[in-house]
C-alpha positions as CSV (number, residue, x, y, z in Angstrom):
1,M,56.0,-137.8,66.0
2,K,52.4,-138.3,66.8
3,Y,50.4,-135.2,67.7
4,V,47.1,-135.1,69.5
5,I,44.9,-132.0,70.4
6,L,42.2,-132.5,73.0
7,I,39.6,-129.7,73.3
8,G,37.1,-129.5,76.2
9,D,34.7,-127.0,74.8
10,G,34.0,-124.1,77.2
11,M,35.9,-125.5,80.2
12,A,37.4,-122.2,81.2
13,D,35.3,-120.3,83.7
14,Y,35.3,-117.5,86.3
15,P,35.8,-118.1,90.1
16,I,32.5,-119.1,91.7
17,P,31.9,-117.3,95.1
18,E,29.6,-120.1,96.5
19,R,32.4,-122.6,95.7
20,G,35.2,-120.9,97.5
21,N,36.0,-118.6,94.5
22,K,37.3,-121.7,92.6
23,T,36.6,-122.2,88.9
24,A,35.1,-125.3,87.4
25,L,38.5,-126.6,86.5
26,Q,39.8,-126.0,90.0
27,I,36.8,-127.8,91.6
28,A,37.0,-130.8,89.2
29,S,39.3,-133.8,89.8
30,T,41.6,-133.7,86.7
31,P,44.7,-135.8,87.3
32,N,45.4,-136.3,83.6
33,L,45.1,-132.7,82.6
34,D,47.2,-131.8,85.7
35,F,49.9,-134.3,84.5
36,I,50.1,-132.6,81.1
37,A,50.3,-129.2,82.7
38,T,52.9,-130.0,85.4
39,E,55.1,-132.4,83.4
40,G,55.0,-130.2,80.3
41,I,54.4,-126.6,79.3
42,C,51.5,-124.7,80.7
43,S,50.5,-121.1,79.6
44,M,47.7,-119.0,78.1
45,V,46.5,-118.5,74.4
46,K,44.1,-115.9,73.1
47,T,41.7,-117.8,70.8
48,I,39.2,-115.0,70.1
49,P,40.7,-112.2,68.1
50,E,39.6,-108.6,68.9
51,G,36.4,-107.6,67.0
52,L,35.1,-111.1,66.5
53,D,32.5,-113.1,68.4
54,A,33.5,-115.6,71.0
55,G,32.3,-118.8,69.4
56,S,33.8,-122.3,68.8
57,D,34.0,-121.6,65.1
58,I,36.2,-118.5,65.5
59,A,38.2,-120.2,68.4
60,I,39.1,-123.5,66.7
61,L,40.0,-121.9,63.4
62,S,42.3,-119.7,65.4
63,I,43.7,-122.6,67.4
64,L,44.5,-124.4,64.2
65,G,46.3,-121.3,62.9
66,Y,43.7,-120.2,60.4
67,D,43.1,-116.5,60.8
68,P,39.2,-116.1,61.0
69,A,39.4,-112.6,59.5
70,K,40.8,-114.2,56.3
71,Y,38.9,-117.6,56.3
72,Y,35.7,-117.3,58.2
73,T,32.5,-116.9,56.3
74,G,30.0,-117.8,58.9
75,R,29.1,-120.8,61.1
76,G,26.3,-122.0,58.8
77,P,28.5,-123.1,55.9
78,L,31.0,-124.8,58.2
79,E,28.1,-126.9,59.7
80,A,26.9,-127.6,56.2
81,M,30.3,-128.9,55.2
82,G,30.2,-131.1,58.3
83,M,26.9,-132.5,57.2
84,H,28.1,-133.2,53.6
85,I,25.5,-130.7,52.3
86,P,26.4,-129.7,48.7
87,L,26.9,-125.8,48.5
88,D,27.1,-124.0,45.2
89,E,29.3,-120.9,45.1
90,S,26.3,-118.6,45.5
91,D,24.3,-120.6,48.2
92,I,24.1,-119.2,51.7
93,A,24.0,-121.7,54.6
94,F,22.6,-120.7,58.1
95,R,22.8,-122.5,61.4
96,C,19.2,-123.2,62.2
97,N,18.3,-123.9,65.8
98,L,15.0,-125.4,66.9
99,I,14.2,-123.1,69.8
100,T,11.5,-122.7,72.4
101,E,9.5,-119.4,72.0
102,K,7.3,-118.3,74.8
103,G,5.4,-115.2,75.5
104,G,7.3,-113.3,72.7
105,T,10.7,-114.3,74.2
106,I,13.4,-116.9,73.5
107,E,13.0,-119.4,76.4
108,D,15.4,-122.1,75.3
109,Y,18.1,-122.2,72.5
110,S,17.8,-126.0,72.2
111,G,14.0,-126.6,72.1
112,G,14.3,-128.6,75.3
113,H,17.3,-130.6,73.8
114,I,14.8,-132.1,71.4
115,T,15.7,-135.7,70.2
116,N,17.1,-136.4,66.7
117,D,13.9,-138.2,65.6
118,E,11.6,-135.4,66.8
119,A,13.8,-132.8,65.2
120,G,13.7,-134.8,61.9
121,E,9.9,-134.7,61.8
122,L,9.8,-131.0,62.5
123,I,12.4,-130.3,59.8
124,E,10.4,-132.5,57.3
125,A,7.3,-130.3,58.1
126,L,9.2,-127.1,57.4
127,N,10.5,-128.4,54.0
128,E,6.9,-129.2,53.1
129,E,5.7,-125.7,54.1
130,F,8.5,-123.9,52.1
131,S,8.7,-126.1,49.0
132,G,8.0,-124.3,45.8
133,K,8.7,-120.8,47.1
134,R,10.2,-118.2,44.8
135,Q,13.6,-118.5,46.3
136,E,14.4,-122.2,47.1
137,I,14.7,-122.7,50.9
138,V,15.9,-126.1,52.1
139,F,16.2,-127.3,55.7
140,Y,18.6,-130.2,56.6
141,P,18.2,-132.1,59.8
142,G,21.4,-132.4,62.0
143,I,21.7,-133.5,65.5
144,S,18.9,-132.6,67.9
145,Y,18.4,-128.8,67.8
146,R,21.4,-128.1,65.6
147,N,20.1,-127.9,62.0
148,V,21.0,-126.1,58.7
149,L,19.1,-124.0,56.3
150,V,20.4,-123.3,52.8
151,L,19.1,-120.5,50.6
152,K,19.7,-121.4,47.0
153,S,20.6,-118.4,44.9
154,E,21.3,-118.0,41.2
155,S,23.9,-115.2,41.9
156,K,26.6,-114.6,44.4
157,D,25.9,-110.9,44.0
158,N,22.7,-110.7,46.1
159,D,21.8,-108.8,49.1
160,F,23.7,-111.0,51.5
161,R,27.2,-110.1,52.2
162,G,28.4,-113.1,54.2
163,G,29.7,-113.5,57.8
164,K,28.2,-112.9,61.2
165,E,25.9,-110.0,60.0
166,I,23.5,-112.4,58.2
167,G,20.8,-113.7,60.5
168,G,20.1,-113.2,64.2
169,A,22.3,-113.2,67.2
170,P,23.4,-116.7,68.5
171,P,20.2,-117.8,70.4
172,H,22.2,-119.0,73.5
173,D,23.3,-115.3,73.9
174,I,19.8,-113.9,74.0
175,I,17.8,-116.2,76.3
176,G,14.9,-114.2,77.8
177,A,15.3,-111.5,75.1
178,R,12.3,-110.0,73.3
179,L,11.9,-111.9,70.0
180,E,10.7,-108.9,68.0
181,E,13.8,-106.9,68.9
182,N,16.1,-109.7,67.8
183,L,14.6,-111.0,64.6
184,P,17.0,-111.1,61.6
185,K,16.9,-107.8,59.6
186,E,16.6,-109.6,56.3
187,E,13.0,-109.9,55.2
188,I,13.2,-113.4,53.9
189,L,14.8,-114.6,57.1
190,R,12.2,-112.8,59.3
191,N,9.5,-114.5,57.2
192,V,11.0,-118.0,57.7
193,V,11.3,-117.6,61.4
194,L,7.9,-116.2,62.0
195,T,6.3,-118.8,59.6
196,S,8.1,-121.6,61.3
197,K,6.2,-120.8,64.6
198,K,2.8,-121.3,62.8
199,V,4.0,-124.6,61.4
200,L,5.7,-126.1,64.5
201,D,3.7,-124.8,67.5
202,A,0.7,-127.2,67.0
203,H,2.8,-130.0,65.4
204,E,2.1,-133.5,66.8
205,V,5.7,-133.7,68.0
206,N,5.2,-130.7,70.2
207,A,1.8,-131.8,71.4
208,K,3.4,-135.0,72.6
209,R,6.3,-133.1,74.2
210,M,3.8,-130.9,76.2
211,A,2.0,-134.0,77.3
212,R,5.3,-135.2,78.7
213,N,6.0,-131.8,80.4
214,K,8.8,-131.2,77.8
215,R,9.5,-127.8,76.2
216,K,8.3,-127.3,72.8
217,A,10.6,-126.8,69.8
218,N,8.2,-124.4,68.3
219,M,10.3,-122.1,66.2
220,V,13.5,-122.0,64.2
221,W,16.3,-119.3,64.7
222,L,18.6,-118.5,61.8
223,W,22.0,-117.2,62.5
224,S,25.6,-116.9,61.2
225,G,24.9,-117.4,57.6
226,G,27.6,-117.3,54.9
227,R,28.9,-118.9,51.7
228,K,31.2,-121.9,51.4
229,P,34.7,-121.1,52.7
230,V,37.9,-122.0,50.9
231,M,41.0,-122.8,53.1
232,P,44.5,-124.3,52.6
233,A,45.0,-127.9,53.7
234,F,46.3,-128.5,57.2
235,S,48.9,-130.7,55.7
236,E,50.2,-127.8,53.7
237,F,50.6,-125.7,56.8
238,Y,52.2,-128.3,59.1
239,G,53.3,-131.3,57.0
240,V,51.1,-133.9,58.8
241,R,48.1,-135.9,57.7
242,G,45.4,-136.2,60.3
243,S,41.8,-136.6,61.5
244,V,39.2,-134.9,63.5
245,I,36.7,-136.4,65.9
246,S,33.6,-134.5,67.3
247,G,29.9,-135.0,67.9
248,V,29.3,-131.5,66.6
249,Y,28.9,-130.8,62.8
250,L,30.6,-127.4,63.2
251,I,33.9,-129.1,64.1
252,K,33.5,-131.8,61.5
253,G,33.0,-129.0,58.9
254,I,36.1,-127.2,60.0
255,G,38.0,-130.5,59.6
256,R,36.7,-131.1,56.1
257,C,37.5,-127.5,55.0
258,V,41.1,-128.0,56.0
259,G,41.5,-131.5,54.6
260,L,41.4,-133.6,57.7
261,D,39.6,-136.9,57.6
262,V,36.3,-136.8,59.7
263,I,35.9,-139.9,61.9
264,D,32.3,-140.6,63.1
265,V,32.2,-142.3,66.5
266,P,29.0,-144.1,67.4
267,G,27.2,-142.4,70.3
268,A,29.0,-139.1,69.9
269,T,26.1,-136.8,70.6
270,G,27.7,-133.4,71.3
271,Y,25.9,-133.3,74.7
272,I,26.5,-134.6,78.2
273,D,25.7,-138.2,77.2
274,T,28.4,-138.4,74.5
275,N,30.5,-141.5,74.1
276,Y,33.7,-140.2,75.7
277,E,35.6,-143.5,75.6
278,G,34.7,-144.1,72.0
279,K,36.2,-140.8,71.0
280,A,39.4,-141.7,72.7
281,E,39.5,-145.2,71.2
282,Y,38.9,-144.0,67.7
283,A,41.5,-141.3,68.1
284,L,44.2,-143.8,69.1
285,R,43.1,-146.1,66.2
286,S,43.5,-143.3,63.8
287,L,47.1,-142.7,64.8
288,K,48.2,-146.0,63.5
289,D,48.3,-144.6,60.0
290,K,48.2,-140.9,60.6
291,D,50.3,-138.3,62.4
292,F,47.7,-136.1,63.9
293,V,44.2,-136.1,65.5
294,L,42.0,-133.5,67.1
295,V,39.3,-134.6,69.5
296,H,36.6,-132.2,70.6
297,V,34.1,-132.7,73.4
298,E,31.1,-130.4,73.6
299,A,29.8,-131.4,77.0
300,P,31.3,-128.8,79.4
301,D,30.0,-126.0,77.2
302,E,26.5,-127.4,77.1
303,A,26.5,-127.7,80.9
304,A,27.8,-124.1,81.2
305,H,25.0,-122.8,78.9
306,L,22.5,-124.3,81.3
307,G,24.2,-122.5,84.3
308,D,24.7,-125.8,86.0
309,I,28.1,-125.9,87.9
310,D,27.7,-129.4,89.1
311,L,27.0,-130.7,85.6
312,K,30.0,-128.8,84.2
313,V,32.3,-130.2,86.8
314,K,31.0,-133.7,86.0
315,A,31.5,-133.1,82.2
316,I,35.2,-131.9,82.9
317,E,35.9,-134.9,85.0
318,D,34.5,-137.2,82.4
319,F,36.5,-135.5,79.7
320,D,39.7,-135.9,81.9
321,A,39.2,-139.5,82.9
322,L,37.6,-141.1,79.8
323,V,39.2,-139.0,77.0
324,V,42.5,-137.4,78.3
325,G,43.4,-140.4,80.6
326,K,42.6,-143.0,78.0
327,V,44.5,-141.2,75.2
328,L,47.5,-140.6,77.4
329,K,47.7,-144.2,78.4
330,G,47.3,-145.3,74.8
331,L,49.9,-142.9,73.5
332,E,52.4,-144.1,76.3
333,D,51.8,-147.7,75.5
334,E,52.1,-147.4,71.7
335,F,54.4,-144.5,71.0
336,A,56.5,-143.6,74.1
337,D,59.3,-146.0,73.3
338,T,59.4,-145.3,69.6
339,D,62.0,-143.1,68.0
340,E,59.5,-140.3,67.3
341,G,57.4,-140.2,70.5
342,Y,54.3,-138.0,70.8
343,K,53.0,-134.6,71.9
344,I,49.6,-133.8,73.3
345,L,47.9,-130.4,73.6
346,A,44.9,-129.9,75.9
347,L,42.8,-126.8,76.2
348,P,39.3,-125.2,76.1
349,D,38.4,-123.3,73.0
350,H,36.9,-120.4,74.9
351,Y,35.5,-119.5,78.3
352,T,31.8,-120.4,79.0
353,P,31.3,-119.2,82.6
354,V,28.3,-120.7,84.2
355,S,27.6,-117.3,85.8
356,V,27.1,-115.8,82.4
357,G,25.7,-118.7,80.5
358,T,27.5,-117.8,77.2
359,H,30.9,-117.5,75.7
360,T,33.4,-114.8,76.7
361,K,36.7,-113.7,75.1
362,E,39.4,-114.1,77.7
363,A,42.7,-115.9,76.8
364,V,42.4,-119.7,77.8
365,P,44.8,-122.1,79.6
366,F,46.6,-124.7,77.5
367,A,49.2,-127.4,78.3
368,I,51.5,-129.4,76.1
369,Y,53.3,-132.6,77.1
370,H,56.1,-134.0,74.9
371,S,57.0,-137.5,75.7
372,Q,60.7,-137.0,74.7
373,A,61.2,-133.8,76.6
374,Q,60.9,-135.2,80.1
375,G,63.4,-133.4,82.4
376,K,64.4,-131.1,79.5
377,S,61.6,-128.6,79.1
378,K,59.5,-128.6,82.2
379,S,57.2,-125.8,83.5
380,K,58.7,-123.3,85.9
381,N,55.5,-123.6,87.9
382,K,56.0,-126.9,89.6
383,K,54.4,-126.4,92.9
384,E,52.5,-129.4,94.3
385,E,49.2,-127.4,94.2
386,S,49.7,-126.4,90.5
387,G,47.6,-128.1,87.9
388,F,45.6,-127.4,84.8
389,D,43.5,-124.4,85.5
390,E,43.2,-120.7,84.7
391,T,45.4,-119.4,87.6
392,S,48.3,-121.8,87.1
393,A,48.3,-121.1,83.4
394,R,48.7,-117.3,84.0
395,N,51.9,-118.0,85.7
396,G,53.2,-120.2,82.9
397,D,56.3,-120.2,80.7
398,L,55.1,-118.6,77.5
399,G,53.0,-115.6,78.5
400,V,49.9,-115.3,76.2
401,L,50.3,-116.7,72.7
402,D,48.2,-115.4,69.8
403,A,46.4,-118.4,68.2
404,R,45.2,-116.6,65.1
405,A,48.9,-115.6,64.3
406,G,49.8,-119.3,64.4
407,D,51.7,-119.0,67.6
408,L,50.2,-122.0,69.3
409,M,50.5,-124.4,66.3
410,R,54.1,-123.3,65.5
411,F,55.1,-124.1,69.1
412,F,53.1,-127.3,69.1
413,F,54.7,-128.6,65.9
414,S,58.2,-127.5,66.9
415,K,60.8,-129.9,68.4
416,R,60.4,-128.3,71.9
């Protein structure tokens, strides 16, 4: 059996009054997602456990059946793992956004979606500024605004306790908020953030951006720091070898932590301009010698953070046509007539409503299609107007599964 998980980050949404109270999934044309939902099983799954923040780190660990309360140590170390950054046991890694600060507030969590080359120059300037400090501080360039900072420490028994308490709030959650009220509580982190403004604000990169009417990336924001996690291998849990494909280091890091091969796809950016078709092509190629692949597409989430419903609908339609559709066709061509067949699971990791601009905690829709279960295990909700969306899934067969308890993965890897 070949197993495929397709995650459209942040696709789930609230009804939008100015669009006839339809959600982005209902507005978008998604014939391939609709096929999976109506010809397979469609229901809801809770991916954000009570008491934890609604982020892709928490959600995707839960989806894969890894209880975040047990295995999650922070977003920073997961991204560091995705970037092949060596972490000692006592090191603390932080997600480090390049942000736009203006008038004492956070104006943009992405520094105007700064380019990789520009970000690299700014990170180099920060390393020059902080080199030789009492506690070693090292910045690592990632993709665009998504970077990592590592605090090197001689002892794991320092003042940092790990988890979401280390550092500030996710910057996409506090757009427009007063900077002073949201700075990290830890003195060393506050100093890094405030010093970064002095280094970056007048940097040549930002002078050139201003000349082109682009936002400055004039400050760093440190959040979700923690130490290197230790997790059992995915193959130990489910008996399959597999791969992960994403343009986002966070997802690559989760993959590496659970022993999945990480496949780098040219042009996979983690943004609207990502190489959708390349992700599908590489996923299908990986299944020639492995049993499982997870493909993650960030674009719908990025559009939702911008509050742009039209861009989110386009991202969902591109995901459906260029990833879901291509993967479905490839699976059907290669594996439908084999003895084992295939199963495909499609879902968002969490809600990112355009009206809110950040993640929320509701259970999300999911759909599973089993190539060898046609006519045997079809959804009860087979009206012509049904498809893959939040409303149809609430009327689905399985109620609301609990991802962190392993419900979703047990069902997915079952013979049903």
